[in-house]
Backbone as a printed PyTorch tensor [residue, N CA C, xyz], in Angstrom:
tensor([[[142.7680,  53.1100,  93.3510],
         [143.0510,  52.0220,  94.2620],
         [142.1670,  50.8050,  93.9590]],

        [[140.9110,  51.0380,  93.5790],
         [140.0090,  49.9330,  93.2740],
         [140.4090,  49.1980,  91.9960]],

        [[140.9560,  49.9370,  91.0240],
         [141.4430,  49.2660,  89.8210],
         [142.6470,  48.3930,  90.1620]],

        [[143.4640,  48.8230,  91.0960],
         [144.5920,  48.0070,  91.5450],
         [144.0830,  46.7200,  92.2080]],

        [[142.9990,  46.8210,  92.9620],
         [142.3930,  45.6210,  93.5590],
         [141.9620,  44.6390,  92.4750]],

        [[141.4140,  45.1470,  91.3840],
         [140.9870,  44.2840,  90.2830],
         [142.2030,  43.5940,  89.6600]],

        [[143.2760,  44.3240,  89.4710],
         [144.4870,  43.7420,  88.8810],
         [145.0620,  42.6620,  89.7910]],

        [[145.1400,  42.9540,  91.0910],
         [145.6610,  41.9650,  92.0480],
         [144.7290,  40.7620,  92.1230]],

        [[143.4140,  41.0050,  92.0970],
         [142.4490,  39.9040,  92.0950],
         [142.6530,  39.0170,  90.8650]],

        [[142.9750,  39.6170,  89.7310],
         [143.2130,  38.8480,  88.5100],
         [144.4660,  37.9880,  88.6360]],

        [[145.4720,  38.5080,  89.3100],
         [146.6920,  37.7250,  89.5440],
         [146.3610,  36.5170,  90.4210]],

        [[145.5610,  36.7340,  91.4650],
         [145.1350,  35.6090,  92.2970],
         [144.2810,  34.6270,  91.4970]],

        [[143.4820,  35.1410,  90.5570],
         [142.6720,  34.2580,  89.7200],
         [143.5680,  33.3370,  88.8980]],

        [[144.6080,  33.9080,  88.3110],
         [145.5590,  33.0990,  87.5450],
         [146.1700,  32.0300,  88.4520]],

        [[146.5340,  32.4320,  89.6750],
         [147.1550,  31.4920,  90.6150],
         [146.2230,  30.3320,  90.9440]],

        [[144.9350,  30.6310,  91.1850],
         [144.0540,  29.5190,  91.5620],
         [143.6810,  28.6320,  90.3830]],

        [[143.6110,  29.1950,  89.1930],
         [143.3410,  28.3600,  88.0200],
         [144.5100,  27.3960,  87.7970]],

        [[145.7210,  27.9220,  87.8980],
         [146.9020,  27.0680,  87.7740],
         [146.9180,  26.0460,  88.9140]],

        [[146.5660,  26.4830,  90.1150],
         [146.5220,  25.5820,  91.2590],
         [145.5340,  24.4450,  91.0660]],

        [[144.3620,  24.7520,  90.5120],
         [143.3720,  23.6930,  90.2800],
         [143.8850,  22.6480,  89.2890]],

        [[144.6910,  23.0840,  88.3540],
         [145.2070,  22.1530,  87.3450],
         [146.4530,  21.3950,  87.7980]],

        [[147.2540,  21.9920,  88.6790],
         [148.5620,  21.4180,  88.9620],
         [148.8200,  21.0920,  90.4320]],

        [[147.9280,  21.4210,  91.3350],
         [148.1610,  21.1540,  92.7580],
         [148.1650,  19.6530,  93.0200]],

        [[149.1840,  19.2210,  93.7920],
         [149.2870,  17.8000,  94.1280],
         [149.4710,  17.5680,  95.6260]],

        [[149.9570,  18.5650,  96.3450],
         [150.1870,  18.3970,  97.7790],
         [149.1390,  19.1800,  98.5600]],

        [[149.0340,  18.8820,  99.8410],
         [148.0900,  19.6130, 100.6970],
         [148.4100,  21.0980, 100.7280]],

        [[149.6910,  21.4440, 100.7990],
         [150.0830,  22.8620, 100.8220],
         [149.6440,  23.5650,  99.5420]],

        [[149.8460,  22.9250,  98.4030],
         [149.4340,  23.5300,  97.1340],
         [147.9230,  23.7250,  97.0790]],

        [[147.1630,  22.7710,  97.6290],
         [145.6960,  22.9080,  97.6600],
         [145.2780,  24.0300,  98.6080]],

        [[145.9620,  24.1610,  99.7290],
         [145.6520,  25.2530, 100.6690],
         [145.9360,  26.5960, 100.0160]],

        [[147.0720,  26.7070,  99.3270],
         [147.4030,  27.9590,  98.6300],
         [146.3910,  28.2540,  97.5210]],

        [[145.9140,  27.2250,  96.8570],
         [144.8940,  27.4140,  95.8190],
         [143.5980,  27.9460,  96.4240]],

        [[143.1960,  27.3980,  97.5550],
         [141.9800,  27.8660,  98.2310],
         [142.1410,  29.3030,  98.6970]],

        [[143.3050,  29.6480,  99.2100],
         [143.5750,  31.0350,  99.6280],
         [143.4950,  31.9640,  98.4120]],

        [[144.0560,  31.5350,  97.2840],
         [144.0110,  32.3540,  96.0690],
         [142.5760,  32.5530,  95.5960]],

        [[141.7410,  31.5080,  95.6850],
         [140.3210,  31.6490,  95.3140],
         [139.6610,  32.6950,  96.2040]],

        [[139.8630,  32.5600,  97.5060],
         [139.2600,  33.5030,  98.4490],
         [139.7280,  34.9360,  98.1680]],

        [[141.0390,  35.1200,  98.0050],
         [141.5750,  36.4760,  97.8080],
         [141.0860,  37.0890,  96.4980]],

        [[141.0160,  36.2900,  95.4410],
         [140.5880,  36.8570,  94.1600],
         [139.1600,  37.3830,  94.2450]],

        [[138.2670,  36.5880,  94.8270],
         [136.8830,  37.0400,  94.9040],
         [136.6700,  38.0940,  95.9760]],

        [[137.4400,  38.0490,  97.0550],
         [137.3500,  39.0780,  98.0860],
         [137.7190,  40.4380,  97.4940]],

        [[138.8410,  40.4930,  96.7750],
         [139.2650,  41.7620,  96.1810],
         [138.2940,  42.2300,  95.1040]],

        [[137.7630,  41.2970,  94.3190],
         [136.7740,  41.6650,  93.3000],
         [135.5280,  42.2590,  93.9410]],

        [[135.0460,  41.6430,  95.0000],
         [133.8480,  42.1370,  95.6850],
         [134.1060,  43.5100,  96.3040]],

        [[135.2640,  43.6720,  96.9440],
         [135.5920,  44.9730,  97.5530],
         [135.6450,  46.0740,  96.4940]],

        [[136.2800,  45.7940,  95.3700],
         [136.3900,  46.7990,  94.3120],
         [135.0340,  47.0730,  93.6740]],

        [[134.1860,  46.0580,  93.5840],
         [132.8750,  46.2120,  92.9470],
         [131.9100,  47.0470,  93.7760]],

        [[132.2380,  47.3020,  95.0360],
         [131.3970,  48.1900,  95.8400],
         [131.5190,  49.6340,  95.3710]],

        [[132.6200,  49.9550,  94.6970],
         [132.8460,  51.3090,  94.2000],
         [132.7250,  51.3630,  92.6750]],

        [[133.3240,  50.4040,  92.0000],
         [133.3230,  50.3770,  90.5400],
         [132.0620,  49.6870,  90.0240]],

        [[131.6860,  49.9570,  88.7690],
         [130.5450,  49.2470,  88.1840],
         [130.8430,  47.7410,  88.1310]],

        [[129.9070,  46.9470,  88.5880],
         [130.1230,  45.5000,  88.7150],
         [130.4380,  44.8680,  87.3580]],

        [[129.6950,  45.2010,  86.3450],
         [129.9140,  44.6040,  85.0280],
         [131.2940,  44.9050,  84.4810]],

        [[131.7150,  46.1440,  84.5950],
         [133.0340,  46.5330,  84.1140],
         [134.1200,  45.8670,  84.9310]],

        [[133.9800,  45.8820,  86.2470],
         [134.9840,  45.2680,  87.1200],
         [135.1150,  43.7830,  86.8170]],

        [[133.9980,  43.0940,  86.6640],
         [134.0350,  41.6600,  86.4020],
         [134.6240,  41.3660,  85.0270]],

        [[134.2620,  42.1560,  84.0390],
         [134.7960,  41.9420,  82.6920],
         [136.3160,  42.1110,  82.6790]],

        [[136.8040,  43.1130,  83.3740],
         [138.2490,  43.3360,  83.4220],
         [138.9250,  42.2180,  84.2130]],

        [[138.3240,  41.8220,  85.3260],
         [138.8420,  40.7250,  86.1430],
         [138.9880,  39.4520,  85.3120]],

        [[137.9390,  39.0870,  84.6050],
         [137.9560,  37.8610,  83.8070],
         [138.9030,  38.0050,  82.6140]],

        [[138.8970,  39.1590,  81.9940],
         [139.7750,  39.3770,  80.8350],
         [141.2410,  39.2650,  81.1970]],

        [[141.6230,  39.9010,  82.2920],
         [143.0200,  39.8240,  82.7260],
         [143.3740,  38.4150,  83.1940]],

        [[142.4520,  37.7620,  83.8680],
         [142.6960,  36.3990,  84.3170],
         [142.8710,  35.4450,  83.1420]],

        [[142.0070,  35.5550,  82.1610],
         [142.0990,  34.7080,  80.9720],
         [143.4110,  34.9400,  80.2370]],

        [[143.7840,  36.1880,  80.1000],
         [145.0400,  36.5240,  79.4430],
         [146.2220,  35.9410,  80.2060]],

        [[146.2080,  36.0910,  81.5240],
         [147.2980,  35.5750,  82.3430],
         [147.4380,  34.0680,  82.2540]],

        [[146.3200,  33.3710,  82.3250],
         [146.3580,  31.9070,  82.2480],
         [146.8640,  31.4600,  80.8800]],

        [[146.3910,  32.0920,  79.8210],
         [146.8250,  31.7220,  78.4760],
         [148.3110,  31.9850,  78.2870]],

        [[148.7920,  33.1380,  78.7520],
         [150.2200,  33.4410,  78.6310],
         [151.0670,  32.4680,  79.4440]],

        [[150.6110,  32.1000,  80.6370],
         [151.3440,  31.1020,  81.4260],
         [151.3820,  29.7530,  80.7100]],

        [[150.2840,  29.3820,  80.0750],
         [150.2760,  28.1360,  79.3080],
         [151.3650,  28.1590,  78.2330]],

        [[151.4970,  29.2750,  77.5350],
         [152.5010,  29.3840,  76.4800],
         [153.9180,  29.4300,  77.0410]],

        [[154.1360,  30.2750,  78.0370],
         [155.4870,  30.5670,  78.5150],
         [156.0050,  29.5150,  79.5020]],

        [[155.2000,  29.1550,  80.4830],
         [155.6770,  28.2890,  81.5590],
         [155.4210,  26.8120,  81.2660]],

        [[154.2400,  26.4900,  80.7790],
         [153.8560,  25.0990,  80.6250],
         [154.0750,  24.5450,  79.2240]],

        [[154.6490,  25.3610,  78.3360],
         [155.0690,  24.8820,  77.0280],
         [153.9690,  24.5310,  76.0510]],

        [[152.7820,  25.0810,  76.2380],
         [151.7050,  24.8270,  75.2850],
         [152.0780,  25.4730,  73.9480]],

        [[151.7290,  24.8250,  72.8680],
         [152.0260,  25.3610,  71.5400],
         [151.2990,  26.6860,  71.3280]],

        [[152.0140,  27.6330,  70.7390],
         [151.4210,  28.9460,  70.4700],
         [150.4080,  28.8060,  69.3390]],

        [[149.2110,  29.2940,  69.6040],
         [148.1360,  29.2710,  68.6290],
         [147.8560,  30.7300,  68.2570]],

        [[148.1130,  31.0760,  67.0060],
         [147.9860,  32.4750,  66.6080],
         [146.5460,  32.9800,  66.6770]],

        [[145.5930,  32.0960,  66.5170],
         [144.1950,  32.4900,  66.7000],
         [143.9390,  32.9370,  68.1320]],

        [[144.4950,  32.1810,  69.1010],
         [144.3590,  32.5760,  70.5100],
         [145.0520,  33.9090,  70.7670]],

        [[146.1980,  34.1170,  70.1790],
         [146.9270,  35.3810,  70.3600],
         [146.0820,  36.5480,  69.8640]],

        [[145.4830,  36.3960,  68.7010],
         [144.6310,  37.4680,  68.1490],
         [143.4340,  37.7210,  69.0640]],

        [[142.8120,  36.6480,  69.5510],
         [141.6490,  36.8230,  70.4290],
         [142.0470,  37.4310,  71.7740]],

        [[143.1970,  37.0620,  72.3180],
         [143.6730,  37.6520,  73.5730],
         [143.9510,  39.1380,  73.3790]],

        [[144.5590,  39.5120,  72.2580],
         [144.8040,  40.9340,  71.9840],
         [143.4870,  41.6920,  71.8530]],

        [[142.4960,  41.0630,  71.2240],
         [141.1670,  41.6810,  71.1300],
         [140.5550,  41.8470,  72.5100]],

        [[140.6880,  40.8150,  73.3440],
         [140.1760,  40.8650,  74.7210],
         [140.8590,  41.9800,  75.5120]],

        [[142.1760,  42.0710,  75.4020],
         [142.9030,  43.1350,  76.1040],
         [142.4980,  44.5150,  75.6040]],

        [[142.2640,  44.6360,  74.2950],
         [141.7820,  45.9080,  73.7560],
         [140.4440,  46.2970,  74.3610]],

        [[139.5570,  45.3210,  74.5060],
         [138.2650,  45.5820,  75.1390],
         [138.4030,  45.9720,  76.5990]],

        [[139.2950,  45.3060,  77.3120],
         [139.5310,  45.6200,  78.7280],
         [140.0640,  47.0440,  78.8690]],

        [[141.0140,  47.4030,  78.0240],
         [141.5760,  48.7600,  78.0780],
         [140.5030,  49.7960,  77.7700]],

        [[139.6810,  49.5330,  76.7660],
         [138.6020,  50.4770,  76.4200],
         [137.5810,  50.5930,  77.5490]],

        [[137.2370,  49.4840,  78.2050],
         [136.3190,  49.5460,  79.3520],
         [136.8970,  50.4320,  80.4510]],

        [[138.1750,  50.2760,  80.6970],
         [138.8280,  51.0850,  81.7380],
         [138.8010,  52.5630,  81.3500]],

        [[139.0310,  52.8500,  80.0860],
         [139.0760,  54.2450,  79.6390],
         [137.7170,  54.9350,  79.7040]],

        [[136.6310,  54.1950,  79.5240],
         [135.3070,  54.8270,  79.5320],
         [134.6430,  54.7980,  80.8950]],

        [[135.3270,  54.2740,  81.9060],
         [134.7780,  54.2170,  83.2630],
         [135.5610,  55.1650,  84.1560]],

        [[134.8370,  56.0370,  84.8580],
         [135.4890,  56.9940,  85.7330],
         [135.9820,  56.3070,  87.0030]],

        [[136.8170,  56.9950,  87.7540],
         [137.3620,  56.4420,  88.9980],
         [136.2780,  56.1980,  90.0290]],

        [[135.2000,  56.9510,  89.9920],
         [134.1310,  56.7810,  90.9640],
         [133.2030,  55.6450,  90.5870]],

        [[133.3300,  55.1400,  89.3630],
         [132.5350,  53.9910,  89.0160],
         [131.5110,  54.2140,  87.9320]],

        [[131.0990,  55.4300,  87.6790],
         [130.1100,  55.6680,  86.6550],
         [130.7510,  55.7950,  85.2920]],

        [[129.9380,  56.0530,  84.2790],
         [130.4960,  56.2550,  82.9540],
         [131.2230,  57.5760,  82.9150]],

        [[132.2450,  57.6400,  82.0650],
         [133.0580,  58.8590,  81.9500],
         [132.2830,  59.9480,  81.2370]]])
């Protein structure tokens, strides 16, 4: 359940990063602030059980990946193969961190 909180927190992180770049109305700014609050709230809640370093690394890794993919897919940024390779490396690291961390938070 705590890993799910990290994943959802990462989705909110993507939302607020996009919001900071593209918000123009009061409603969009309010939604961006809510996304900031929810992302860090879920990260903090999950970090009470999971190792903080691992939880934060996965949170940031998934958020970075999400923002980069949205840039390519939604906002039409040119695909940079160097970024693709680095994102795949980042995702590999995130997956390995998850695999070596037990559900209770300690090392496997």
